[in-house]
C-alpha positions as CSV (number, residue, x, y, z in Angstrom):
1,M,28.5,-19.9,-16.9
2,M,25.6,-19.4,-19.4
3,A,23.1,-19.2,-16.5
4,R,25.2,-16.5,-14.8
5,D,25.4,-14.5,-18.0
6,F,21.6,-14.8,-18.5
7,V,20.9,-13.6,-15.0
8,K,23.3,-10.7,-15.4
9,K,21.7,-9.7,-18.7
10,F,18.2,-10.1,-17.3
11,W,19.1,-8.0,-14.2
12,G,20.7,-5.4,-16.5
13,F,17.5,-5.2,-18.6
14,F,15.5,-4.1,-15.5
15,H,18.0,-1.3,-14.9
16,E,17.8,0.0,-18.5
17,D,16.2,3.4,-19.0
18,S,13.7,2.2,-21.7
19,W,9.9,1.9,-22.2
20,L,10.2,-1.9,-22.8
21,S,12.0,-2.3,-19.4
22,L,9.4,-0.2,-17.7
23,I,6.5,-2.2,-19.2
24,V,8.1,-5.6,-18.4
25,T,8.8,-4.4,-14.8
26,L,5.1,-3.3,-14.3
27,V,3.7,-6.5,-15.8
28,L,6.1,-8.6,-13.6
29,A,5.1,-6.6,-10.5
30,I,1.4,-7.2,-11.3
31,V,1.9,-10.9,-11.8
32,I,3.9,-11.3,-8.6
33,I,1.3,-9.3,-6.5
34,K,-1.8,-11.1,-8.0
35,F,-0.5,-14.6,-8.3
36,L,2.0,-14.8,-5.4
37,F,1.6,-12.1,-2.8
38,F,-2.3,-12.1,-2.5
39,P,-2.7,-15.9,-2.5
40,L,0.0,-16.2,0.2
41,L,-1.6,-13.4,2.2
42,S,-5.0,-15.1,1.9
43,L,-3.5,-18.4,3.1
44,V,-1.9,-16.8,6.1
45,T,-4.9,-14.6,7.1
46,G,-7.6,-17.3,6.5
47,T,-9.8,-15.0,4.3
48,T,-10.3,-14.4,0.6
49,L,-10.1,-10.6,1.2
50,P,-7.0,-10.0,3.4
51,L,-6.9,-6.3,2.4
52,V,-9.9,-4.1,1.7
53,I,-10.2,-0.4,0.8
54,V,-13.0,1.5,2.6
55,E,-15.1,3.0,-0.2
56,S,-17.8,4.8,1.8
57,C,-18.3,6.9,4.9
58,S,-20.6,4.5,6.8
59,M,-18.0,3.9,9.5
60,Y,-16.7,7.5,9.7
61,H,-16.9,9.4,13.0
62,H,-17.8,13.0,12.1
63,D,-17.1,14.6,15.4
64,G,-14.7,12.1,16.8
65,D,-17.2,11.5,19.6
66,F,-18.1,7.9,20.1
67,E,-20.9,8.9,22.5
68,K,-22.8,10.8,19.8
69,I,-23.1,7.6,17.7
70,F,-25.3,6.1,20.5
71,E,-27.3,9.3,21.0
72,M,-28.3,9.5,17.3
73,S,-29.8,6.0,16.9
74,D,-32.2,3.7,18.7
75,V,-30.7,0.6,17.1
76,Y,-28.1,0.0,19.8
77,E,-30.6,0.1,22.7
78,E,-33.0,-2.1,20.7
79,N,-30.1,-4.7,20.6
80,E,-29.2,-4.1,24.2
81,V,-25.9,-2.5,23.4
82,Y,-25.0,0.5,25.7
83,L,-22.2,3.0,25.8
84,E,-20.5,1.4,28.8
85,D,-20.2,-1.8,26.7
86,T,-18.0,0.0,24.1
87,K,-14.9,0.8,26.2
88,N,-12.8,-2.1,24.7
89,W,-14.2,-2.0,21.2
90,I,-11.7,-1.9,18.3
91,F,-11.6,1.2,16.0
92,Q,-12.9,3.7,18.5
93,N,-12.1,6.4,15.9
94,G,-13.9,4.6,13.0
95,F,-12.7,4.5,9.4
96,S,-12.3,7.1,6.7
97,K,-12.9,6.5,3.0
98,G,-9.6,5.4,1.5
99,D,-8.3,3.5,4.6
100,I,-6.9,0.1,3.9
101,I,-8.2,-2.5,6.3
102,F,-6.2,-5.7,7.2
103,V,-8.6,-8.6,7.5
104,V,-8.3,-12.0,9.1
105,G,-10.6,-15.0,9.1
106,A,-13.8,-14.4,11.2
107,K,-13.5,-16.7,14.2
108,N,-15.1,-16.0,17.6
109,I,-17.1,-12.9,16.5
110,E,-18.3,-10.7,19.4
111,I,-20.4,-7.6,19.7
112,G,-18.2,-4.6,18.9
113,D,-16.1,-6.5,16.3
114,V,-16.0,-5.0,12.8
115,I,-16.7,-7.6,10.1
116,I,-16.7,-7.7,6.4
117,F,-19.6,-9.5,4.9
118,N,-21.4,-10.0,1.6
119,A,-24.9,-8.4,1.5
120,N,-27.3,-7.2,-1.1
121,A,-24.7,-4.8,-2.4
122,K,-22.2,-4.8,-5.3
123,Y,-19.3,-4.9,-2.8
124,P,-18.9,-6.4,0.6
125,L,-19.9,-4.2,3.6
126,I,-17.7,-3.4,6.6
127,H,-19.7,-2.6,9.7
128,R,-19.7,-3.2,13.5
129,V,-21.4,-6.2,15.0
130,I,-24.3,-5.2,17.4
131,R,-26.0,-8.6,17.9
132,T,-24.8,-12.2,17.8
133,D,-27.2,-15.2,17.9
134,E,-27.8,-17.8,15.2
135,T,-27.2,-14.9,12.8
136,Y,-25.4,-11.5,13.2
137,S,-26.6,-7.9,13.0
138,T,-24.3,-5.0,12.2
139,K,-24.5,-1.2,11.8
140,G,-22.2,1.4,10.5
141,D,-20.9,3.8,13.1
142,N,-21.6,7.0,11.0
143,Y,-24.7,8.5,12.5
144,I,-25.1,11.0,9.6
145,T,-24.9,8.8,6.5
146,N,-26.1,5.6,8.3
147,P,-28.6,6.6,11.0
148,E,-30.5,3.4,10.9
149,Q,-29.8,-0.3,10.3
150,L,-30.1,-1.5,6.7
151,S,-32.3,-4.6,6.1
152,S,-29.3,-6.4,4.6
153,E,-27.5,-6.1,8.0
154,R,-30.1,-7.6,10.3
155,E,-29.8,-11.3,9.5
156,I,-26.2,-12.0,8.4
157,Q,-25.5,-15.7,8.0
158,K,-22.1,-17.1,9.0
159,E,-21.5,-18.0,5.3
160,Q,-21.8,-14.4,4.3
161,I,-19.0,-13.3,6.6
162,V,-15.7,-12.7,4.7
163,G,-13.5,-11.8,7.7
164,K,-12.9,-9.6,10.7
165,A,-11.0,-6.2,10.6
166,L,-7.8,-6.2,12.6
167,F,-6.1,-2.9,11.9
168,K,-6.2,0.0,9.4
169,I,-3.6,1.9,7.3
170,P,-5.1,5.4,6.8
171,F,-5.8,6.9,3.4
172,I,-3.4,4.8,1.2
173,G,-6.4,3.3,-0.6
174,W,-7.0,6.7,-2.3
175,A,-4.3,5.6,-4.8
176,K,-7.0,3.4,-6.3
177,L,-10.2,5.2,-5.3
178,I,-9.2,8.4,-7.1
179,F,-9.7,6.6,-10.5
180,F,-13.3,5.6,-9.6
181,E,-14.7,8.7,-7.8
182,F,-16.2,10.3,-10.9
183,R,-18.6,7.3,-11.2
184,R,-20.1,8.0,-7.8
185,P,-23.2,10.2,-7.2
186,A,-22.1,13.8,-6.4
187,Q,-23.0,13.5,-2.7
188,G,-20.8,10.4,-2.3
189,R,-17.6,11.9,-3.7
190,G,-14.7,13.1,-1.8
191,F,-13.6,12.9,1.8
192,C,-16.0,11.8,4.6
193,F,-15.8,15.1,6.5
194,N,-17.3,16.9,3.4
195,Q,-20.3,14.5,3.1
196,K,-23.7,15.2,4.6
197,I,-27.2,13.9,3.8
């Protein structure tokens, strides 16, 4: 009987219209997400970063034309990747800043896959694989902000790979990014279609 009364009071507390109820609800939600939801999601997906927010425009397709990506850079041909090889590649329309990417453990990585990896950057990079040997090479699809291949993308070790992108949820990540945009250089702020070099 006491347990039932306690549950009833506890449940009633969350329905109160008070600041204390709001604060406790927010704290409880954060605790559940951080210590229950994300650890379970990591366990199921096989990666430490099951959800990532795209923070740059390096995978954005300005004209929506996948062919132009190949015309604007020699990197693909140097790695023997040709337009006809891309027909079945995932994310033919690229990513926009603010997209949330669902990530799984990186097994059986192939040319054309989009991987998340730790490089010489503050945050992990998310780019397309263009070479697989003992190491991996990647390049961002965006031919305006990422015309060439960064040195940090040429010799990616297996241990550096965090996971492989599976699907995206557009623009929801802006709920977080909006609070950090003011810290970026002026040319890196805002939506991708506004950004030029």
